[in-house]
C-alpha positions as CSV (number, residue, x, y, z in Angstrom):
1,M,18.0,10.6,-7.7
2,I,14.7,12.0,-8.8
3,A,12.9,10.0,-6.1
4,L,15.4,11.0,-3.4
5,K,15.1,14.6,-4.3
6,A,11.3,14.5,-4.1
7,H,11.6,13.0,-0.7
8,G,14.5,15.2,0.5
9,M,12.8,16.6,3.5
10,K,11.2,13.3,4.4
11,L,14.7,11.6,4.4
12,L,16.2,14.3,6.7
13,L,13.3,13.8,9.2
14,V,13.6,10.0,9.1
15,I,17.4,9.9,9.6
16,T,17.2,12.4,12.4
17,N,14.5,10.3,14.1
18,S,16.5,7.2,13.7
19,L,19.3,8.7,15.8
20,I,17.0,9.2,18.7
21,G,15.5,5.8,18.6
22,M,12.3,6.6,16.9
23,V,12.9,5.1,13.5
24,A,10.6,2.2,14.2
25,L,7.7,4.6,14.5
26,A,8.2,6.3,11.2
27,S,6.4,5.1,8.0
28,C,7.4,5.7,4.9
29,N,6.5,-4.6,-10.0
30,N,6.5,-4.4,-12.8
31,S,7.2,-1.4,-15.0
32,I,4.0,0.6,-15.6
33,N,3.5,3.4,-18.1
34,P,2.8,6.4,-15.8
35,N,0.6,8.1,-18.4
36,R,-1.8,5.2,-18.6
37,T,-5.0,5.2,-16.7
38,M,-5.8,1.9,-14.9
39,S,-9.1,0.8,-13.4
40,N,-9.9,-2.7,-12.1
41,L,-7.2,-5.1,-13.2
42,T,-8.9,-8.2,-14.8
43,N,-8.3,-11.9,-14.6
44,T,-4.9,-13.1,-15.7
45,A,-4.3,-16.2,-17.9
46,V,-1.4,-18.3,-16.6
47,P,0.0,-21.1,-18.9
48,A,0.5,-24.6,-17.4
49,A,2.8,-27.3,-18.7
50,H,0.6,-28.5,-21.6
51,T,-2.7,-26.6,-21.1
52,E,-3.7,-23.0,-20.4
53,T,-5.4,-22.5,-17.1
54,T,-7.2,-19.3,-16.2
55,I,-6.8,-18.2,-12.6
56,K,-9.7,-16.3,-11.2
57,T,-8.3,-13.2,-9.7
58,D,-9.6,-10.3,-7.6
59,T,-8.4,-6.8,-6.9
60,A,-7.9,-4.8,-3.6
61,T,-6.9,-1.2,-3.3
62,F,-5.4,0.1,0.0
63,G,-3.8,3.3,1.2
64,T,-1.6,3.0,4.3
65,G,0.7,6.0,3.9
66,C,3.8,6.0,1.7
67,F,3.2,3.5,-1.1
68,W,6.8,2.4,-1.1
69,C,6.2,0.8,2.3
70,T,2.8,-0.6,1.4
71,E,4.1,-2.1,-1.9
72,A,7.0,-3.9,-0.2
73,V,4.7,-5.5,2.4
74,F,2.1,-6.9,0.1
75,Q,4.6,-8.1,-2.5
76,E,5.7,-10.7,0.0
77,L,2.4,-12.4,0.4
78,E,1.7,-15.8,-1.1
79,G,-1.3,-15.5,-3.5
80,V,-0.5,-11.9,-4.4
81,L,0.1,-11.8,-8.1
82,K,0.8,-8.1,-8.8
83,V,1.2,-4.9,-6.7
84,T,1.2,-1.6,-8.4
85,S,1.9,1.7,-6.7
86,G,-0.3,4.6,-7.7
87,Y,-2.9,7.3,-6.9
88,S,-6.6,6.8,-6.2
89,G,-9.7,8.6,-4.9
90,G,-9.1,12.1,-6.3
91,H,-10.5,14.3,-9.0
92,V,-7.4,15.0,-11.1
93,A,-6.8,12.7,-14.1
94,N,-3.3,11.2,-14.6
95,P,-1.8,13.1,-11.7
96,T,2.0,13.3,-11.3
97,Y,3.8,12.6,-8.0
98,E,4.5,16.3,-7.7
99,Q,0.9,17.2,-8.1
100,V,-0.2,14.7,-5.5
101,C,2.4,16.1,-3.1
102,E,0.8,19.5,-3.4
103,K,-2.2,18.0,-1.4
104,N,-5.0,19.3,-3.5
105,T,-5.7,16.5,-6.0
106,G,-7.8,14.5,-3.6
107,H,-5.7,11.4,-4.3
108,A,-4.1,9.1,-1.8
109,E,-1.0,7.1,-2.3
110,V,-2.2,3.5,-2.7
111,V,-1.3,0.1,-4.0
112,Q,-3.6,-1.8,-6.3
113,I,-3.3,-5.6,-5.5
114,V,-4.2,-8.4,-7.9
115,Y,-4.5,-11.6,-6.0
116,D,-5.6,-15.2,-6.3
117,P,-8.5,-15.7,-3.8
118,S,-7.9,-19.4,-3.8
119,K,-4.6,-18.8,-2.0
120,I,-5.2,-15.6,0.0
121,S,-8.6,-14.0,0.9
122,F,-9.6,-10.4,1.1
123,D,-10.0,-11.0,4.9
124,E,-6.4,-11.9,5.1
125,L,-5.3,-8.9,3.1
126,L,-7.4,-6.7,5.5
127,E,-5.6,-8.4,8.4
128,V,-2.2,-7.3,6.9
129,F,-3.7,-3.9,6.2
130,W,-4.7,-3.2,9.7
131,Q,-1.5,-4.4,11.3
132,T,1.1,-2.7,9.1
133,H,0.2,0.9,9.6
134,D,-1.5,3.2,12.2
135,P,-5.2,3.5,11.2
136,T,-5.8,6.0,14.1
137,T,-3.8,9.0,12.7
138,L,-5.7,11.3,10.3
139,N,-3.8,12.1,7.2
140,K,-0.5,11.0,8.8
141,Q,1.8,8.1,9.0
142,G,4.9,8.7,11.0
143,N,6.7,11.7,9.4
144,D,4.6,11.5,6.3
145,V,1.9,14.2,6.7
146,G,-0.9,15.1,4.3
147,P,-4.2,13.8,2.8
148,Q,-2.2,11.7,0.3
149,Y,-1.0,9.6,3.2
150,R,-4.5,8.9,4.6
151,S,-5.6,5.4,5.7
152,V,-8.2,4.1,3.3
153,V,-9.8,1.0,1.8
154,F,-11.2,1.6,-1.6
155,Y,-13.7,-1.2,-2.0
156,H,-14.5,-2.8,-5.4
157,N,-17.7,-4.5,-4.5
158,S,-20.3,-4.7,-1.7
159,A,-18.6,-7.7,-0.2
160,Q,-15.4,-5.8,0.3
161,Q,-17.3,-2.9,1.7
162,K,-19.1,-5.0,4.3
163,K,-15.9,-6.8,5.4
164,A,-13.9,-3.6,5.7
165,E,-16.6,-1.8,7.7
166,K,-17.2,-5.0,9.8
167,Y,-13.5,-5.4,10.8
168,K,-13.1,-1.6,11.4
169,G,-16.1,-1.7,13.8
170,E,-14.9,-4.8,15.6
171,L,-11.4,-3.5,16.0
172,D,-12.7,-0.2,17.4
173,K,-14.9,-2.0,19.9
174,S,-12.2,-4.4,21.0
175,G,-9.8,-1.6,22.0
176,A,-7.1,-3.0,19.8
177,F,-5.9,0.5,19.3
178,A,-5.6,3.2,21.9
179,N,-7.4,5.8,19.7
180,P,-10.4,5.5,17.4
181,I,-9.8,4.2,13.9
182,V,-10.0,6.9,11.3
183,T,-9.6,4.7,8.2
184,A,-11.9,5.7,5.4
185,V,-13.9,3.0,3.6
186,E,-14.8,4.4,0.2
187,P,-16.0,3.1,-3.2
188,F,-13.3,2.6,-5.8
189,K,-13.6,5.1,-8.6
190,N,-10.2,5.5,-10.2
191,F,-6.6,4.4,-10.2
192,Y,-3.6,5.9,-11.9
193,A,-0.3,4.0,-11.8
194,A,2.6,6.0,-10.3
195,E,5.7,6.9,-12.3
196,K,8.0,4.0,-13.3
197,Y,10.6,4.9,-10.7
198,H,8.1,4.3,-7.9
199,Q,7.4,0.7,-8.9
200,D,9.3,-2.0,-7.0
201,Y,11.0,0.9,-5.1
202,Y,12.3,-1.1,-2.2
203,A,13.5,-3.9,-4.3
204,N,15.4,-1.5,-6.6
205,N,16.6,0.9,-3.9
206,G,17.1,-1.2,-0.8
207,S,20.3,0.7,0.3
208,A,18.8,4.1,0.0
209,P,18.4,5.8,3.4
210,Y,14.6,5.8,3.5
211,C,14.5,2.2,2.5
212,Y,17.2,1.2,5.0
213,Y,16.0,3.2,8.0
214,V,12.2,3.0,7.5
215,I,11.0,0.3,5.2
216,R,13.5,-2.4,6.2
217,P,12.6,-2.4,9.9
218,K,8.9,-2.4,9.1
219,L,9.3,-5.3,6.7
220,E,11.3,-7.3,9.1
221,K,8.6,-6.9,11.8
222,F,5.9,-7.8,9.2
223,E,7.8,-11.0,8.2
224,K,8.0,-12.2,11.8
225,V,4.2,-11.6,12.4
226,F,3.0,-13.0,9.1
227,K,5.7,-15.7,8.4
228,N,3.1,-18.3,7.6
229,K,1.6,-16.1,4.8
230,L,4.8,-15.3,3.0
231,R,5.5,-16.5,-0.5
232,H,8.2,-19.1,-1.0
233,K,11.4,-17.5,-2.2
């Protein structure tokens, strides 16, 4: 109920748009302590049958609008070990969802992704990133408007920076999008996990109007395009 109240106006806009055939154009893990600051998530030890094997992991941080939508997409990929919804890029420590919605914290709604690079590469994550939101709209995804919904890649190292800028430039030159890409490519500096009720939002609230009318159609389209990259269920 708290989440739906916070998104009350958003839900009304989405349901209205769905009635006039525009719902497809709208945009929008594990329990995390919302008061805990998180930075780079480190390597994760995974036990094997008789020995303990350490998997070398890496981290990616993306903003593509509403983190409910972004989280649901990246959770489906083979090789992705953990997806946490949260806030990044701003100047306010331990922000609340309400503070971020006031549009003056500098934070974007993002997901922090811990993945196994032996199963999925940063390049492949970028491919999903570019194709599952509109990178040409400044501070806006569908009916979600504000700097917290900006398109952004927060890179964790120089290799990620070079790849993000390279693909952004190539996509612009190719004319893949009708308008110029406005996605920001910025150095990662902080990450704060969102409140517990935001985590695994689609999985826990699939019948809620926003999930049903916005996230589900987006997820179904994603699954068709990236069916070869999905985890085995």
